[in-house]
KOLLO-319223 format. One line per field, with one value per residue (C-alpha): residue number from 1; residue in one letter; x, y, z. Coordinates in Angstrom, 2 decimals. Example, Ala and Ser with C-alpha at 12.3 -4.5 7.8 and 13.67 -1.06 7.14 Angstrom:
BEGIN
k = (1 | 2)
r = (A | S)
east = (12.30 | 13.67)
north = (-4.50 | -1.06)
up = (7.80 | 7.14)
This chain:
BEGIN
k = (1 | 2 | 3 | 4 | 5 | 6 | 7 | 8 | 9 | 10 | 11 | 12 | 13 | 14 | 15 | 16 | 17 | 18 | 19 | 20 | 21 | 22 | 23 | 24 | 25 | 26 | 27 | 28 | 29 | 30 | 31 | 32 | 33 | 34 | 35 | 36 | 37 | 38 | 39 | 40 | 41 | 42 | 43 | 44 | 45 | 46 | 47 | 48 | 49 | 50 | 51 | 52 | 53 | 54 | 55 | 56 | 57 | 58 | 59 | 60 | 61 | 62 | 63 | 64 | 65 | 66 | 67 | 68 | 69 | 70 | 71 | 72 | 73 | 74 | 75 | 76 | 77 | 78 | 79 | 80 | 81 | 82 | 83 | 84 | 85 | 86 | 87 | 88 | 89 | 90 | 91 | 92 | 93 | 94 | 95 | 96 | 97 | 98 | 99 | 100 | 101 | 102 | 103 | 104 | 105 | 106 | 107 | 108 | 109 | 110 | 111 | 112 | 113 | 114 | 115 | 116 | 117 | 118 | 119 | 120 | 121 | 122 | 123 | 124 | 125 | 126 | 127 | 128 | 129 | 130 | 131 | 132 | 133 | 134 | 135 | 136 | 137 | 138 | 139 | 140 | 141 | 142 | 143 | 144 | 145 | 146 | 147 | 148 | 149 | 150 | 151 | 152 | 153 | 154 | 155 | 156 | 157 | 158 | 159 | 160 | 161 | 162 | 163 | 164 | 165 | 166 | 167 | 168 | 169 | 170 | 171 | 172 | 173 | 174 | 175 | 176 | 177 | 178 | 179 | 180 | 181 | 182 | 183 | 184 | 185 | 186 | 187 | 188 | 189 | 190 | 191 | 192 | 193 | 194 | 195 | 196 | 197 | 198 | 199 | 200 | 201 | 202 | 203 | 204 | 205 | 206 | 207 | 208 | 209 | 210 | 211 | 212 | 213 | 214 | 215 | 216 | 217 | 218 | 219 | 220 | 221 | 222 | 223 | 224 | 225 | 226 | 227 | 228 | 229 | 230 | 231 | 232 | 233 | 234 | 235 | 236 | 237 | 238 | 239 | 240 | 241 | 242 | 243 | 244 | 245 | 246 | 247 | 248 | 249 | 250 | 251 | 252 | 253 | 254 | 255 | 256 | 257 | 258 | 259 | 260 | 261 | 262 | 263 | 264 | 265 | 266 | 267 | 268 | 269 | 270 | 271 | 272 | 273 | 274 | 275 | 276 | 277 | 278 | 279 | 280 | 281 | 282 | 283 | 284 | 285 | 286 | 287 | 288 | 289 | 290 | 291 | 292 | 293 | 294 | 295 | 296 | 297 | 298 | 299 | 300 | 301 | 302 | 303 | 304 | 305 | 306 | 307 | 308 | 309 | 310 | 311 | 312 | 313 | 314 | 315 | 316 | 317 | 318 | 319 | 320 | 321 | 322 | 323 | 324 | 325 | 326 | 327 | 328 | 329 | 330 | 331 | 332 | 333 | 334 | 335 | 336 | 337 | 338 | 339 | 340 | 341 | 342 | 343 | 344 | 345 | 346 | 347 | 348 | 349 | 350 | 351 | 352 | 353 | 354 | 355 | 356 | 357 | 358 | 359 | 360 | 361 | 362 | 363 | 364 | 365 | 366 | 367 | 368 | 369 | 370 | 371 | 372 | 373 | 374 | 375 | 376 | 377 | 378 | 379 | 380 | 381 | 382 | 383 | 384 | 385 | 386 | 387 | 388 | 389 | 390 | 391 | 392 | 393 | 394 | 395 | 396 | 397 | 398 | 399 | 400 | 401 | 402 | 403 | 404 | 405 | 406 | 407 | 408 | 409 | 410 | 411 | 412 | 413 | 414 | 415 | 416 | 417 | 418 | 419 | 420 | 421 | 422 | 423 | 424 | 425 | 426 | 427 | 428 | 429 | 430 | 431 | 432 | 433 | 434 | 435 | 436 | 437 | 438 | 439 | 440 | 441 | 442 | 443 | 444 | 445 | 446 | 447 | 448 | 449 | 450 | 451 | 452 | 453 | 454 | 455 | 456)
r = (M | T | T | A | L | P | Q | S | V | T | A | L | V | A | R | A | S | E | P | D | F | V | A | W | R | R | N | I | V | R | L | G | G | C | T | N | P | I | H | L | V | G | A | A | T | V | Y | D | K | T | T | G | A | A | L | L | S | Y | G | S | D | V | Y | G | G | R | L | L | A | S | C | G | N | R | R | A | T | V | C | P | A | C | S | A | V | Y | R | A | D | T | Y | Q | L | V | R | A | G | L | V | G | G | K | S | V | P | G | A | V | S | G | H | P | R | V | F | A | T | L | T | A | P | G | F | G | P | V | H | S | R | R | E | R | E | G | R | V | L | P | C | R | P | R | R | G | D | G | H | C | P | H | G | V | P | A | G | C | R | E | R | H | S | L | V | D | L | R | L | G | E | P | L | C | P | R | C | Y | D | Y | A | G | A | V | L | W | H | A | F | A | G | R | L | W | H | R | F | G | L | E | L | R | R | E | V | A | R | R | A | G | L | S | R | T | E | F | G | E | V | A | R | L | S | Y | A | K | V | A | E | Y | Q | R | R | G | L | V | H | F | H | A | V | I | R | L | D | G | G | D | G | P | D | T | V | P | P | Y | W | A | T | A | P | L | L | A | D | S | V | R | A | V | V | G | R | V | G | L | I | G | P | G | A | G | V | I | G | P | R | A | L | R | F | G | A | Q | V | D | V | R | P | V | T | S | Y | R | R | D | A | G | E | R | P | T | Y | P | A | A | V | A | G | Y | I | A | K | Y | A | T | K | G | A | E | S | A | G | A | V | D | G | R | I | H | H | A | R | E | M | V | M | L | P | V | R | A | H | V | L | R | M | I | A | T | C | W | W | L | G | G | L | P | E | F | D | S | L | G | L | R | R | W | A | H | M | L | G | Y | G | G | H | F | S | T | K | S | R | R | Y | S | T | T | L | T | A | L | R | Q | A | R | T | E | H | R | A | E | Q | Q | R | A | S | L | G | L | A | D | H | P | T | V | T | V | G | R | W | R | Y | A | G | R | G | Y | S | P | D | A | A | L | L | A | A | S | V | R | E | G | G | A | S | H | G | A)
east = (-3.60 | -3.41 | -6.95 | -8.62 | -7.44 | -9.07 | -12.27 | -12.42 | -11.50 | -14.36 | -16.87 | -15.67 | -16.42 | -19.74 | -20.68 | -19.77 | -22.82 | -25.16 | -27.49 | -26.28 | -22.62 | -21.93 | -23.49 | -21.71 | -18.13 | -18.93 | -19.70 | -16.27 | -14.14 | -15.01 | -13.51 | -10.02 | -9.15 | -10.13 | -9.33 | -12.09 | -15.15 | -18.24 | -21.64 | -24.64 | -28.38 | -31.16 | -32.40 | -31.93 | -33.83 | -32.46 | -34.71 | -34.86 | -33.91 | -36.15 | -39.21 | -38.99 | -39.77 | -38.19 | -35.88 | -34.47 | -34.72 | -32.28 | -31.58 | -28.83 | -30.10 | -28.65 | -25.30 | -25.70 | -27.38 | -25.43 | -23.80 | -20.03 | -18.28 | -14.52 | -13.09 | -11.03 | -8.30 | -5.30 | -2.77 | -1.05 | -0.40 | -4.45 | -5.49 | -3.29 | -5.69 | -7.69 | -4.20 | -3.04 | -5.89 | -5.26 | -1.67 | -2.58 | -5.06 | -2.40 | 0.08 | -2.36 | -3.16 | 0.48 | 1.39 | -1.39 | -0.26 | 3.24 | 2.37 | -1.34 | -4.43 | -7.37 | -8.89 | -5.41 | -3.95 | -0.71 | 0.77 | 1.86 | 4.64 | 6.24 | 5.66 | 8.28 | 8.04 | 10.26 | 10.67 | 11.33 | 12.08 | 11.57 | 12.87 | 12.56 | 15.13 | 17.20 | 16.24 | 19.36 | 21.97 | 20.89 | 22.18 | 22.30 | 23.92 | 25.96 | 27.16 | 29.51 | 30.32 | 29.03 | 31.14 | 29.39 | 31.00 | 31.18 | 27.82 | 28.94 | 32.91 | 34.17 | 37.49 | 38.49 | 36.62 | 33.63 | 30.57 | 27.33 | 26.38 | 24.60 | 27.88 | 26.88 | 29.70 | 29.01 | 29.87 | 29.65 | 32.22 | 30.25 | 29.37 | 25.64 | 23.90 | 20.51 | 18.87 | 20.86 | 18.03 | 19.61 | 18.91 | 16.97 | 17.68 | 18.95 | 22.50 | 21.59 | 17.71 | 18.06 | 19.53 | 17.09 | 14.34 | 11.30 | 8.98 | 10.52 | 10.15 | 6.37 | 5.57 | 7.17 | 5.05 | 1.92 | 2.85 | 4.35 | 0.86 | 1.20 | 4.85 | 3.80 | 1.09 | 3.27 | 6.05 | 3.40 | 2.41 | 6.34 | 7.22 | 4.73 | 6.19 | 9.72 | 9.00 | 7.05 | 10.06 | 12.51 | 10.17 | 10.08 | 6.32 | 3.95 | 2.01 | -1.06 | 0.67 | 1.99 | -1.56 | -2.52 | -0.01 | 1.34 | -0.01 | 1.77 | 0.51 | 1.63 | 0.96 | 2.81 | 3.24 | 4.34 | 6.99 | 8.03 | 11.89 | 13.29 | 13.99 | 10.13 | 9.94 | 8.26 | 9.69 | 7.58 | 8.08 | 6.19 | 5.95 | 5.60 | 4.60 | 4.30 | 1.20 | -0.02 | -2.64 | -5.21 | -3.56 | -2.67 | -4.59 | -2.50 | 1.12 | 3.54 | 5.16 | 8.57 | 10.44 | 9.01 | 11.94 | 12.39 | 15.98 | 14.04 | 11.34 | 14.06 | 16.20 | 13.18 | 12.33 | 15.67 | 15.67 | 12.31 | 13.13 | 15.71 | 13.47 | 10.02 | 9.17 | 6.85 | 6.76 | 5.28 | 3.56 | 5.22 | 4.37 | 6.29 | 9.68 | 8.75 | 9.70 | 8.46 | 10.35 | 11.24 | 9.86 | 11.59 | 12.38 | 15.43 | 18.58 | 18.76 | 16.61 | 16.68 | 15.13 | 15.57 | 13.53 | 11.35 | 12.59 | 10.51 | 13.34 | 14.59 | 17.57 | 17.28 | 20.11 | 20.34 | 17.50 | 15.52 | 13.84 | 13.56 | 11.33 | 7.72 | 6.58 | 9.37 | 8.40 | 4.47 | 5.66 | 8.00 | 5.20 | 2.43 | 4.69 | 4.67 | 0.81 | -0.18 | 2.45 | 1.70 | 3.64 | 4.28 | 7.20 | 8.76 | 7.74 | 4.69 | 1.09 | -1.68 | -4.36 | -5.38 | -4.23 | -7.14 | -5.85 | -2.31 | -1.94 | -2.04 | 1.51 | 2.60 | 2.19 | 2.69 | 5.02 | 7.51 | 10.84 | 12.08 | 12.46 | 9.05 | 7.54 | 9.18 | 7.56 | 4.27 | 4.50 | 5.56 | 2.53 | 0.51 | 2.14 | 1.86 | -1.69 | -2.73 | -1.66 | -4.06 | -1.63 | -1.41 | -5.06 | -5.82 | -3.03 | -5.17 | -1.44 | -3.41 | -5.48 | -2.37 | -0.09 | -0.01 | 1.34 | 3.68 | 2.04 | 1.67 | -2.16 | -1.92 | -2.94 | -0.45 | -1.33 | -2.56 | -2.60 | -3.74 | -7.03 | -5.83 | -2.68 | -4.54 | -7.70 | -8.99 | -9.24 | -12.97 | -12.95 | -10.77 | -13.03 | -16.45 | -14.80 | -14.00 | -17.53 | -19.17 | -17.13 | -18.26 | -21.66 | -21.48 | -20.28 | -23.00 | -25.52 | -24.11 | -24.05 | -27.68 | -28.54 | -29.19 | -26.40 | -28.70 | -30.82 | -29.75 | -30.28 | -30.19 | -29.93 | -31.84 | -31.32 | -31.37 | -28.71 | -27.66 | -24.71 | -24.95 | -21.49 | -17.96 | -15.28 | -15.43 | -16.44 | -13.86 | -14.62 | -14.97 | -11.70 | -10.09 | -11.48 | -10.34 | -6.97 | -6.81 | -7.90 | -5.19 | -2.40 | -3.46 | -3.41 | 0.07 | 1.41 | -0.07 | 1.49 | 4.91)
north = (-32.28 | -35.27 | -36.17 | -32.51 | -31.73 | -34.45 | -33.90 | -30.25 | -31.14 | -33.67 | -31.04 | -28.38 | -31.00 | -31.68 | -28.05 | -27.38 | -29.74 | -27.68 | -25.08 | -22.18 | -22.89 | -19.82 | -17.42 | -19.28 | -18.98 | -15.31 | -14.63 | -15.95 | -14.76 | -11.22 | -11.16 | -11.32 | -14.22 | -12.61 | -15.44 | -14.78 | -13.11 | -12.02 | -13.80 | -11.42 | -12.53 | -10.38 | -8.23 | -5.19 | -3.17 | -0.50 | 2.32 | 5.28 | 8.49 | 10.45 | 8.36 | 6.26 | 3.26 | -0.11 | -1.21 | -4.42 | -6.44 | -9.25 | -11.24 | -13.31 | -16.22 | -14.85 | -15.52 | -18.94 | -18.38 | -15.72 | -12.61 | -12.65 | -9.42 | -9.01 | -9.04 | -5.66 | -6.74 | -4.66 | -7.16 | -9.17 | -12.19 | -12.29 | -11.60 | -11.20 | -10.13 | -7.44 | -6.15 | -5.29 | -3.40 | -1.50 | -1.26 | 0.25 | 2.84 | 3.97 | 4.36 | 6.60 | 8.53 | 9.14 | 9.94 | 12.39 | 14.39 | 14.67 | 15.50 | 16.09 | 14.10 | 12.57 | 16.19 | 17.58 | 20.13 | 19.47 | 22.68 | 20.58 | 19.26 | 22.65 | 22.64 | 21.88 | 18.20 | 15.93 | 12.13 | 11.46 | 8.57 | 8.81 | 5.46 | 4.27 | 4.72 | 1.81 | -0.30 | -2.45 | -3.55 | -6.00 | -8.21 | -6.45 | -6.82 | -3.78 | -3.06 | -0.63 | -0.28 | -3.84 | -5.32 | -7.03 | -5.55 | -7.14 | -6.75 | -4.96 | -4.82 | -3.95 | -3.86 | -5.88 | -8.54 | -6.43 | -8.23 | -7.00 | -7.42 | -10.77 | -12.31 | -11.92 | -10.28 | -6.72 | -6.97 | -9.26 | -9.69 | -12.04 | -10.85 | -11.96 | -13.33 | -12.13 | -15.10 | -15.47 | -15.93 | -13.79 | -10.49 | -8.28 | -10.62 | -8.73 | -9.47 | -9.87 | -10.01 | -9.62 | -5.92 | -5.08 | -2.35 | -4.27 | -2.37 | 0.85 | -0.90 | -1.49 | 1.78 | 3.67 | 1.71 | 2.70 | 6.18 | 6.39 | 7.83 | 10.56 | 11.26 | 11.73 | 13.87 | 16.16 | 16.02 | 17.45 | 20.35 | 21.15 | 21.01 | 23.76 | 25.89 | 25.07 | 26.27 | 29.17 | 30.32 | 29.89 | 31.93 | 34.83 | 34.42 | 33.56 | 30.55 | 32.45 | 34.25 | 30.83 | 29.47 | 32.29 | 32.09 | 28.51 | 24.83 | 21.43 | 18.28 | 14.79 | 11.00 | 8.27 | 4.53 | 2.50 | -0.51 | -2.92 | -3.31 | -6.83 | -5.91 | -5.32 | -1.74 | 0.69 | 3.48 | 5.81 | 6.77 | 9.99 | 12.24 | 16.14 | 18.94 | 22.75 | 24.68 | 28.00 | 29.08 | 27.36 | 23.89 | 22.42 | 24.89 | 27.98 | 28.85 | 28.39 | 31.62 | 33.02 | 31.67 | 28.11 | 25.77 | 21.79 | 22.72 | 24.81 | 22.20 | 19.20 | 21.18 | 21.92 | 18.10 | 17.19 | 19.77 | 18.97 | 15.16 | 15.62 | 17.66 | 16.18 | 13.67 | 12.49 | 11.16 | 7.61 | 6.48 | 4.22 | 1.76 | -0.04 | -1.21 | 0.36 | 4.05 | 6.75 | 6.99 | 9.89 | 8.58 | 10.11 | 9.22 | 7.53 | 9.63 | 8.15 | 10.37 | 10.44 | 13.57 | 13.98 | 16.36 | 14.88 | 15.92 | 16.06 | 14.21 | 10.71 | 10.93 | 7.84 | 6.76 | 4.10 | 2.69 | 5.83 | 6.92 | 10.55 | 10.36 | 10.85 | 7.44 | 5.57 | 7.35 | 6.51 | 2.92 | 2.95 | 3.94 | 1.81 | -1.32 | -0.94 | 0.03 | -3.73 | -5.21 | -5.52 | -6.81 | -10.08 | -8.51 | -8.53 | -12.24 | -11.62 | -13.11 | -11.30 | -12.13 | -11.07 | -12.86 | -13.41 | -15.38 | -15.71 | -19.55 | -18.71 | -17.41 | -20.83 | -22.17 | -18.86 | -19.73 | -16.78 | -16.19 | -15.63 | -11.62 | -11.39 | -13.48 | -11.28 | -8.18 | -9.90 | -11.36 | -7.66 | -6.17 | -8.86 | -8.11 | -4.31 | -4.43 | -6.06 | -3.32 | -0.43 | 2.43 | 0.95 | -0.14 | 3.06 | 1.99 | -1.09 | -3.15 | -6.55 | -5.86 | -4.99 | -7.46 | -9.13 | -5.86 | -5.71 | -2.65 | -0.66 | 0.28 | 3.09 | 3.13 | 1.85 | 4.49 | 7.90 | 11.35 | 14.99 | 16.02 | 18.26 | 16.11 | 14.27 | 12.43 | 9.70 | 6.00 | 6.08 | 8.62 | 6.22 | 3.21 | 5.16 | 5.97 | 2.30 | 1.29 | 3.87 | 2.80 | -0.82 | 0.21 | 2.13 | -1.08 | -3.27 | -0.66 | -1.02 | -4.60 | -4.48 | -1.97 | 0.84 | 3.03 | 5.79 | 5.84 | 7.74 | 5.00 | 4.34 | 1.07 | 0.30 | -2.93 | -4.81 | -7.26 | -9.23 | -10.89 | -14.74 | -15.81 | -15.81 | -18.05 | -20.62 | -24.12 | -26.52 | -26.21 | -22.44 | -22.40 | -24.22 | -21.78 | -18.65 | -20.03 | -20.42 | -17.03 | -15.61 | -17.61 | -16.32 | -12.79 | -13.47 | -14.55 | -12.07 | -9.30 | -10.94)
up = (-4.44 | -6.62 | -6.22 | -6.21 | -9.53 | -11.33 | -9.26 | -10.47 | -13.90 | -13.74 | -12.29 | -15.14 | -17.93 | -16.46 | -15.93 | -19.63 | -20.68 | -18.61 | -20.69 | -18.49 | -19.03 | -21.18 | -18.89 | -15.96 | -17.66 | -18.65 | -14.74 | -13.71 | -16.68 | -16.31 | -12.76 | -14.29 | -12.19 | -8.63 | -6.17 | -3.44 | -5.41 | -3.45 | -4.16 | -4.67 | -5.23 | -6.35 | -9.54 | -11.33 | -13.86 | -16.60 | -17.04 | -19.73 | -17.81 | -20.14 | -20.37 | -17.08 | -19.14 | -18.04 | -20.94 | -19.62 | -16.28 | -15.34 | -12.01 | -10.81 | -12.30 | -15.51 | -14.22 | -13.31 | -10.06 | -8.64 | -9.69 | -8.74 | -8.03 | -7.51 | -3.91 | -4.36 | -2.01 | -2.72 | -1.34 | -3.97 | -1.40 | -1.27 | -4.55 | -7.55 | -9.84 | -7.64 | -6.57 | -10.16 | -10.69 | -7.43 | -8.35 | -11.76 | -10.07 | -7.87 | -10.63 | -12.31 | -9.31 | -8.51 | -12.33 | -12.58 | -9.75 | -11.53 | -15.28 | -15.13 | -16.34 | -14.54 | -13.70 | -12.82 | -14.97 | -17.13 | -15.61 | -12.47 | -14.48 | -13.94 | -10.19 | -7.57 | -6.86 | -4.61 | -4.21 | -0.47 | 1.61 | 5.29 | 7.26 | 10.70 | 13.23 | 14.40 | 17.92 | 17.59 | 15.08 | 12.75 | 9.97 | 6.59 | 3.09 | 1.95 | -1.31 | -2.80 | -6.59 | -6.97 | -4.35 | -1.26 | 2.08 | 5.32 | 7.35 | 10.68 | 10.65 | 14.26 | 15.60 | 18.25 | 19.93 | 21.44 | 22.90 | 24.08 | 27.78 | 26.82 | 25.33 | 21.97 | 19.32 | 18.80 | 15.11 | 12.24 | 9.35 | 6.89 | 3.57 | 3.50 | 0.44 | -0.82 | 0.55 | 4.01 | 6.41 | 9.01 | 6.93 | 9.20 | 12.37 | 15.48 | 16.35 | 19.83 | 20.23 | 24.01 | 23.42 | 20.65 | 21.83 | 20.56 | 22.50 | 20.98 | 17.61 | 18.03 | 19.53 | 16.66 | 14.49 | 16.29 | 16.38 | 12.77 | 11.25 | 13.75 | 13.22 | 9.51 | 10.35 | 12.47 | 9.86 | 7.41 | 9.64 | 10.49 | 6.78 | 5.70 | 8.72 | 7.54 | 4.04 | 5.01 | 7.08 | 4.42 | 2.20 | 4.79 | 5.55 | 8.28 | 8.36 | 7.44 | 4.76 | 3.36 | 3.16 | 1.03 | -1.72 | -1.50 | -0.82 | -0.18 | -1.35 | -1.25 | -2.10 | 0.00 | 0.59 | 3.37 | 2.70 | 5.05 | 5.32 | 6.10 | 9.77 | 10.14 | 10.26 | 7.49 | 5.44 | 3.92 | 0.28 | -0.80 | -3.54 | -2.22 | -4.39 | -4.18 | -5.52 | -5.53 | -3.03 | -4.80 | -5.26 | -8.56 | -10.89 | -9.61 | -10.30 | -7.24 | -6.02 | -7.56 | -4.67 | -4.68 | -5.97 | -5.87 | -3.87 | -1.22 | -1.04 | -0.69 | 1.84 | 3.98 | 4.13 | 5.07 | 8.11 | 9.18 | 9.35 | 11.89 | 14.30 | 14.42 | 17.02 | 19.77 | 23.11 | 23.40 | 26.49 | 29.16 | 31.62 | 34.48 | 33.19 | 29.61 | 30.03 | 27.75 | 24.49 | 22.02 | 18.75 | 15.66 | 11.87 | 11.24 | 10.44 | 6.93 | 4.37 | 0.85 | -1.08 | -4.83 | -7.27 | -9.54 | -13.04 | -16.42 | -18.15 | -17.57 | -15.39 | -12.87 | -11.08 | -8.33 | -6.69 | -6.19 | -9.44 | -10.40 | -13.66 | -13.15 | -14.79 | -12.63 | -9.50 | -9.91 | -10.78 | -7.74 | -5.40 | -7.06 | -6.37 | -2.84 | -2.57 | -3.00 | -0.27 | 3.59 | 6.38 | 4.74 | 2.85 | 6.16 | 6.78 | 9.01 | 8.05 | 6.25 | 8.73 | 12.05 | 15.26 | 17.69 | 20.30 | 21.92 | 21.40 | 17.40 | 17.87 | 18.55 | 15.09 | 13.01 | 10.17 | 10.61 | 11.91 | 15.42 | 15.01 | 13.42 | 16.10 | 18.83 | 17.29 | 17.39 | 20.95 | 22.22 | 20.50 | 22.37 | 25.71 | 25.46 | 24.11 | 27.31 | 29.50 | 30.25 | 29.61 | 25.86 | 25.23 | 22.93 | 20.54 | 19.68 | 19.46 | 19.39 | 16.88 | 14.75 | 16.17 | 12.30 | 11.20 | 13.93 | 15.43 | 12.39 | 12.14 | 9.44 | 6.01 | 3.40 | 0.72 | 1.59 | -0.17 | 0.63 | -0.88 | -3.53 | -4.86 | -7.46 | -8.32 | -6.01 | -6.33 | -5.86 | -9.09 | -11.21 | -10.13 | -10.82 | -14.38 | -15.03 | -13.92 | -16.07 | -19.09 | -18.42 | -18.20 | -21.87 | -22.86 | -21.74 | -23.00 | -26.41 | -26.43 | -25.64 | -28.26 | -25.76 | -26.51 | -27.45 | -24.32 | -21.28 | -18.60 | -15.04 | -13.25 | -10.08 | -8.33 | -4.99 | -4.36 | -1.09 | -0.02 | -0.55 | 0.51 | -1.20 | -3.02 | -5.53 | -6.02 | -7.16 | -11.15 | -10.80 | -9.15 | -11.79 | -14.59 | -12.50 | -12.07 | -16.06 | -16.39 | -13.88 | -15.37 | -18.78 | -17.85 | -16.30 | -19.33 | -21.48 | -19.02 | -19.08)
């Protein structure tokens, strides 16, 4: 590292003396510090829509040889710059579904809305940090000297610190149901889908309507994210909204209230479930959500209490925060595992390694082949999307990105003196690699650090 930095500085100084330095620098700075940009080679022409006349042509040579495009990765551990954009877009998407805007009518702020957290079940006791009124409580106090069948104490009286490496680790790894945990992850997306179907039935039942009648007068919409816990399992955080029959543009029925929606969520979570497959010593399992469920109405005024927010902006920020995180939050790795031998050198704690190994083991059995467990071993078996929404909840990430693209195009036309011309750009670009040279990486790092300092 001590030799690489002077070399990159020397290369940057040398680059500054070249004629195309300004274009080269602009090509990097406009990415906002993206860590792994895509290289494109080609050309484009700007045409006047009215006359068809070519107004401007340019190629990748204008940008120092190659046009760079942001990687667009949502994970903060992979690209902090692009993940910040993704987080901001997710915030706007969720917030629009709560207060309106971005093509969503402002009347949705008066529709019944709840913020729900659905947890994973327990597959064995793990070390945890518990607090009450600011006081740290014993981990798992237990009377007597009980031990599990493997001779490990069945309880833990320690008051764990926030940095205790044992947090999330099973008290007894041999008692922990790793196969059940991995299979729950594999079916978590299907559980959520079944939860949504059952929630519609439950709301209709409480309103005294059939499912067909309910569909004519009301509609449920949602936006959710998955958050990895320290024990390696995901929780679902979701905003659920009750609209009129035609979605956010219509007023909900008179009987539609936030308490009715919240009670329906609590009732459904306890009974929705699936039966997972089995093979040999791995018997079929009943897969359900955890007993702990937190459901709170979303209010239009600030009344946040505890860790679960209720104010629209706070709820949107809470959900957006987890949209850029992955299994690395639980101590896993952020890249796929292609061979079993790679597990030997993985920089993960023992509990996470056992979950990865269980994915690999079950993934090799014919009965579990359709679950793709080896493909998702680095995700501890969870292959679902981290951020999803129903079609009518709000705007889309694609629409937000398109609006940003159009805004930048308008700025470019104005800078070229073409603001008064209706234009269209036609181009041909091909992939030519990705990443940075040492001097470009140094410049990108300075842009990234500058953005972080400005944000702070």
